[in-house]
C-alpha positions, 0 to 999 in steps of 0.5 A: 500500500502506497504511503506518504509522509507529511512535511513540516509545512503540511505537504505530501508527495503523492506516490507515483502509482497513485498519480498515474492511476488518477492521471495527475499532472503537475498543476492538477488539483485534488479534492478530499472528501470526508466519509461517514467513518471520519476518514478521507478519500482523495479524488483528482479534480483534473477534468473540466466540467465541459468534458462531462457534457453529454455523458448522461444523455442517451438519444432515443431511450426515453421511457414513460413512468409506466414503462419504468414501473413495468420494468421494476415489477418484472425485475422484482418478479424475476428476482423472486422477491414475492412481489406481484405485478398488481402491487407495483404502482398500486395506490 
């Protein structure tokens, strides 16, 4: 497991294997997130928000609420959760 030492100025050098995995280059920024257990994780902030444009849009794949409910019901039936189609979406 890669480790780093904190200097007297509070700086660390991120180990090369971590930098390579995250695609970090000189000048890139990193973000620290506190998790539920009080620990922290590090994430690279080296992508432009513009690079994310279009990743969620899937042309021609629009579905109705009814189609979603049908798919959920079918999945529940196939998984053997004991849910009957009539129970899904019932008021």
